[in-house]
C-alpha positions in Angstrom: 16.4 -37.0 7.3 15.6 -36.4 3.3 12.1 -35.7 4.0 13.5 -32.9 7.3 15.7 -31.5 5.1 13.6 -31.0 2.2 10.8 -29.8 4.2 13.4 -27.4 5.9 14.6 -25.9 3.1 11.4 -25.0 1.7 10.4 -23.2 4.6 13.8 -20.9 4.5 12.5 -20.7 1.1 9.1 -19.4 1.7 10.3 -17.2 4.6 12.7 -15.4 2.3 10.3 -15.3 -1.0 8.3 -13.7 2.1 11.2 -11.3 3.4 11.8 -10.5 -0.4 7.8 -9.1 -0.9 8.2 -6.9 2.2 11.9 -5.4 2.0 12.5 -2.6 0.1 15.0 0.2 -0.2 12.6 2.3 2.1 12.9 -0.3 5.0 10.7 -3.5 5.7 6.7 -2.9 5.2 5.4 -5.9 6.8 1.9 -4.5 6.1 2.4 -4.9 2.2 1.0 -8.1 1.5 -2.1 -7.7 4.0 -2.8 -5.1 2.0 -2.1 -6.0 -0.8 -4.2 -9.7 0.5 -7.3 -7.5 0.8 -6.9 -5.3 -2.1 -7.0 -2.1 0.7 -4.3 -0.2 -0.9 -3.9 0.1 -4.8 0.1 1.0 -4.4 0.7 -2.4 -2.4 -1.1 -4.7 -5.5 1.2 -2.6 -7.9 4.6 -3.1 -6.0 3.6 -7.4 -4.8 2.0 -8.6 -7.7 3.8 -6.6 -10.5 6.8 -6.2 -9.4 8.3 -8.0 -7.1 6.3 -10.8 -6.8 7.4 -11.6 -10.3 11.1 -11.0 -9.4 11.2 -13.0 -6.3 9.5 -15.8 -8.3 11.8 -16.0 -11.3 14.7 -16.1 -8.9 13.6 -18.7 -7.4 12.7 -20.9 -10.0 16.0 -19.9 -12.4 18.2 -21.1 -8.5 16.0 -24.0 -8.4 17.0 -25.2 -12.3 20.5 -24.1 -12.1 20.5 -26.4 -8.2 18.9 -29.1 -9.8 20.8 -29.1 -13.3 24.0 -28.5 -11.7 23.5 -31.8 -9.0 22.7 -33.8 -11.9 25.6 -33.3 -13.8 28.1 -33.8 -11.2 26.6 -37.0 -10.5 26.9 -37.9 -14.3 30.2 -36.7 -14.4 31.2 -37.6 -10.9 32.5 -34.7 -10.9 31.8 -31.6 -7.7 32.9 -29.0 -9.9 30.4 -30.0 -12.7 27.7 -27.3 -13.7 25.4 -26.6 -16.6 27.6 -24.4 -18.4 30.0 -27.3 -18.2 28.4 -28.8 -21.3 27.9 -25.5 -23.1 23.9 -25.2 -22.9 24.2 -21.8 -21.0 26.1 -20.6 -23.5 24.1 -21.3 -26.2 21.1 -20.0 -24.7 22.4 -16.5 -24.0 23.5 -16.8 -27.9 20.5 -16.9 -28.6 18.8 -14.3 -26.5 21.4 -12.1 -27.6 21.3 -12.9 -31.2 17.3 -12.1 -31.3 18.4 -8.3 -29.7 21.0 -7.8 -32.2 18.9 -8.4 -35.3 16.2 -6.7 -33.9 13.8 -9.9 -33.6 12.9 -9.5 -29.8 11.2 -5.6 -30.6 8.9 -7.9 -32.3 7.4 -9.8 -29.9 7.9 -10.6 -26.0 7.7 -13.8 -26.9 11.0 -14.0 -29.5 13.8 -13.5 -27.0 13.1 -15.9 -24.8 11.7 -18.6 -27.7 15.2 -17.3 -29.0 17.2 -18.8 -26.3 15.5 -21.8 -26.1 15.5 -22.9 -29.4 19.5 -22.4 -28.9 19.3 -24.9 -26.1 17.4 -27.3 -27.1 20.0 -27.4 -30.7 22.8 -27.5 -28.5 20.6 -30.0 -26.8 19.8 -32.1 -29.7 24.3 -32.3 -30.0 24.7 -33.8 -27.1 22.4 -36.4 -26.8 23.1 -37.7 -30.2 26.8 -37.5 -28.4 25.6 -39.0 -25.3 24.5 -42.3 -27.2 26.8 -42.6 -29.7 29.9 -42.5 -26.6 30.1 -45.1 -23.1 32.6 -42.5 -21.7 32.3 -38.6 -20.7 35.2 -37.6 -21.5 33.7 -37.1 -25.2 30.5 -35.3 -24.0 32.2 -33.0 -21.9 34.8 -32.4 -24.6 32.1 -31.6 -26.7 30.1 -29.6 -24.6 33.6 -27.6 -24.2 33.7 -26.9 -27.5 30.6 -25.9 -28.1 30.5 -23.3 -25.4 33.9 -22.2 -27.0 32.4 -22.0 -29.8 29.3 -19.7 -28.4 31.3 -18.1 -26.4 33.2 -16.9 -29.7 29.8 -15.6 -31.6 28.4 -13.8 -28.2 31.9 -12.3 -28.8 31.5 -11.5 -32.8 27.1 -9.7 -31.9 28.8 -7.7 -29.5 32.0 -6.9 -32.0 29.7 -5.6 -34.5 27.0 -3.8 -32.3 25.4 -0.8 -34.3 25.6 1.4 -31.9 26.0 1.6 -27.8 22.6 1.7 -26.7 22.8 -1.5 -28.5 25.7 -3.4 -26.8 24.5 -1.5 -23.9 21.6 -4.3 -23.9 23.8 -6.7 -25.3 26.2 -7.0 -22.9 22.8 -6.5 -19.7 21.5 -9.6 -20.8 25.0 -11.3 -20.6 25.2 -10.6 -16.9 21.7 -12.1 -15.3 19.2 -10.3 -14.0 15.3 -11.4 -13.2 14.6 -7.6 -12.5 11.5 -6.5 -15.4 10.2 -10.0 -15.6 6.2 -10.3 -15.3 4.3 -13.3 -14.9 3.9 -13.5 -18.5 7.7 -14.3 -19.1 7.5 -17.0 -16.2 4.4 -18.4 -18.0 7.0 -19.2 -21.4 9.7 -20.5 -18.9 8.8 -22.3 -15.8 7.3 -24.8 -17.8 10.0 -25.8 -19.3 12.4 -25.4 -16.3 9.6 -27.6 -14.3 10.0 -30.5 -17.4 13.8 -30.1 -16.9 13.4 -31.1 -13.4 11.1 -33.8 -13.6 13.2 -35.5 -16.3 16.2 -35.2 -14.1 14.5 -36.4 -10.8 13.1 -39.6 -12.6 16.9 -40.2 -12.6 17.8 -40.3 -9.5 18.1 -44.0 -9.0 20.3 -44.1 -11.7 22.4 -41.0 -10.9 22.7 -42.7 -7.0 24.3 -46.1 -8.5 25.9 -44.0 -10.8 28.7 -43.5 -7.6 29.9 -46.8 -7.5 31.3 -46.0 -10.8 29.6 -47.0 -14.8 30.9 -50.2 -15.1 29.8 -51.7 -11.7 26.9 -50.4 -12.2 26.3 -51.7 -15.9 26.1 -55.0 -13.2 23.4 -53.5 -11.9 21.2 -53.0 -15.1 21.9 -49.5 -15.5 21.1 -48.3 -18.8 24.1 -45.6 -19.3 23.1 -44.4 -22.7 19.2 -43.8 -21.5 20.5 -42.1 -18.5 23.1 -40.0 -20.0 20.2 -39.2 -22.5 17.5 -38.1 -19.5 19.8 -36.2 -17.7 21.2 -33.9 -21.0 17.6 -33.5 -22.2 16.1 -32.1 -18.8 19.5 -30.2 -18.0 19.5 -28.3 -21.3 15.9 -27.9 -20.9 16.2 -26.4 -17.7 19.1 -24.2 -18.2 17.8 -23.1 -21.1 14.9 -22.0 -19.7 16.3 -20.3 -17.1 18.9 -18.2 -19.1 16.0 -17.1 -21.6 13.8 -16.0 -18.3 16.9 -14.3 -16.2 19.8 -14.2 -18.5 23.4 -15.7 -17.7 24.1 -17.0 -14.1 26.5 -18.7 -12.7 28.2 -20.9 -9.8 24.4 -21.7 -8.6 25.4 -24.8 -10.0 28.5 -25.3 -8.0 27.7 -24.3 -4.7 24.2 -25.5 -4.1 25.0 -28.9 -4.4 28.4 -29.0 -2.6 26.8 -26.9 0.0 24.0 -29.8 0.6 26.0 -33.2 -0.1 26.8 -33.6 3.1 22.8 -33.8 4.4 22.0 -36.1 1.7 24.7 -39.1 2.6 26.9 -38.0 -0.2 24.4 -40.0 -2.1 23.9 -38.1 -5.9 20.4 -39.0 -6.4 19.3 -37.9 -3.3 21.0 -34.5 -3.3 18.7 -33.6 -6.6 16.1 -31.9 -4.6 17.4 -30.4 -1.8 20.1 -28.9 -4.3 17.3 -27.6 -6.1 15.5 -26.0 -2.8 18.8 -24.3 -1.9 19.3 -23.2 -5.6 16.1 -21.5 -5.3 16.8 -19.9 -1.6 20.9 -18.8 -2.9 19.3 -16.7 -5.1 16.5 -15.5 -3.8 18.4 -13.8 -1.0 21.3 -12.4 -3.9 18.7 -10.8 -5.8 17.4 -9.4 -2.4 20.8 -8.3 -1.6 21.5 -6.4 -4.9 17.8 -4.5 -4.7 19.3 -3.0 -1.1 22.6 -1.7 -2.6 22.4 1.5 -2.9 23.9 2.2 -6.3 22.7 4.3 -9.2 23.2 1.6 -11.1 21.5 -1.6 -10.2 23.7 -4.8 -9.7 23.4 -7.5 -12.2 22.7 -11.2 -10.7 24.2 -12.8 -12.2 27.5 -10.3 -11.0 26.6 -11.1 -7.4 26.1 -15.0 -7.8 30.0 -15.2 -9.4 31.2 -12.6 -7.1 30.2 -15.1 -4.0 30.3 -18.4 -6.0 34.1 -17.8 -7.4 35.4 -18.3 -3.8 33.3 -21.4 -2.5 34.6 -22.3 -6.2 38.4 -22.0 -5.4 37.6 -23.5 -2.2 36.3 -26.6 -3.9 39.2 -27.1 -6.2 41.7 -26.9 -3.0 40.0 -29.0 -0.8 39.7 -31.4 -4.1 43.9 -31.1 -4.6 44.7 -31.2 -1.0 42.4 -34.5 -0.8 43.8 -36.2 -3.2 47.5 -35.5 -2.4 46.8 -37.2 1.2 
């Protein structure tokens, strides 16, 4: 069952990626990929290799990272409303990226902005890891994440408030809205390995996350090392989320929606939901980016805005259904 589910989602992702490569403002151009592969059309090479392919790969990588991080955090906290932003890593990474813009460091090198986002995420991840080792329950960890997220949000507001001119303010705001437009293969080379590393750390804890579904106290009697599991999940989430923000800015709700949609197909097993959540997260963000590109607007709508508009109603539906279930 799981093999078929993963294979189906992977196939759908490939089809969505191919669609994203051949579809554009002027309609569908099925010959583009063939012309690019044959090298018969220089324009096709520019459109596919330099513009659309990096954008598709970036959307897939970011969606996959957020999907698997959301599934892991929901398993760790045993809360279907948990997502990468819950621990403050997304907010910190966004703060790190915008700080490089505010202080003019991003203009020095294309590596500065993503490294700033990853460094900020690493600092918050290290703090969370320290808390995870010293506490037994999840309440302290979540409250620490909420506090760090609030602090990062306050510092972001401070940076926006002191933006030196409207052009700088526009750059800062655009980064907080999330987008994979104008990304290059060089940008992917910086962030994608870190997303993969984070995902591998999370996948290494599949069995432990499945065991956690019976409760941490009961799982401990079966040999679960709660501190080690929390440490690995937090580290993997921090690395993958920081790298995704470094590549695409702030994109929300994918980490909630993807695990929620795949959970019924995985027997509600948290560990088995990790990989399908990654595939579905990647698929959702690739399709969302295709939608963004096709909208007939003067200024392209940001990917984070589309993700929020689509994800917020689903989030509310989860909350309402969860509330009804508790009263039954």
